[in-house]
N, C-alpha and C positions, 0 to 999 in steps of 0.2 A: 840460232841461242836458243835453248830450252829456257823452258819456264823458270827451272830451279836456277841455272845460270842468271838469269835477268833481275829475279827478285833476289837474289843474293849483291847483285851490281849496285842493284836500285833502292837494296836496305843501308848497302854501306854509303850510298852517295845523301840520302835523305836526312842519316848522320852526321855529317858534314854540315849539309844545308842547314841542319835545326841548329847542331855546336855554333855554325858562325853565326848564325841568324838571334840566339840567344847570348853571345858575348859583342853583340851590334855591328859585325863585320859586315854590313850589308852588300859592299863589294864584292867581300870573297860567297856570300851565300848566294849572290847573282851569278859569278861562275861556277859554282854546282849548277843550278838550271841551266843554264848551257849546256854543258857537260851530260846533265840528265837528258837533255832534250835533243841531244845528238846519239844517243843512242835508242831512240827510237826509229821507228822505218821513215822514211819519207815522206810516206802520202799521211804522217798521224803529225811528225814534226811540227811546232808553233813556228811561226815566222818573229824570230824574236828581236826587237830595235835594238841596234846597238846603245850600249851604257857608257857614253861620252862623257858624260860629272856624276862622279863619285856621291854627290848629295844628292841624285835622282835615284839611287842604287835601292834605298827603303823601297819606295813608291813602286819600283819597278819587278822587286822579287814579291810585293804586293800585288797588281797587276798579273802576276804571270803563274805564280805559286798552283792556284786552283784548276788554273785553265791546264797546264802540269800536270799536275796530278789527274786529272781526267784524262788526259793523254794517255797515260801509263795503266791507268785502270783498261782505258778500252785496247792497247797492247795486251794485256795479261791475260783479256779474254781470247783473245785473237790467237796466243801461245796457247791458251786451255783447249782451244776445239781442234788439234793437229796434235 
């Protein structure tokens, strides 16, 4: 995947994530985080715990959002070097 393709995909996912989060739909926001994580290469993917309880979705996205952003930045840097 090229950097431009990755950026376009992640940008769409970020919009979906922010939309869901702003509406208080934390389960949907967590699903988007899972999808974003799946777009990263195996060595950069986070090991995300299963979201078994919808009430814990807000703490889930708070816990993993920044880590995922960091992994995305690392992958973008890797793509820029190719």
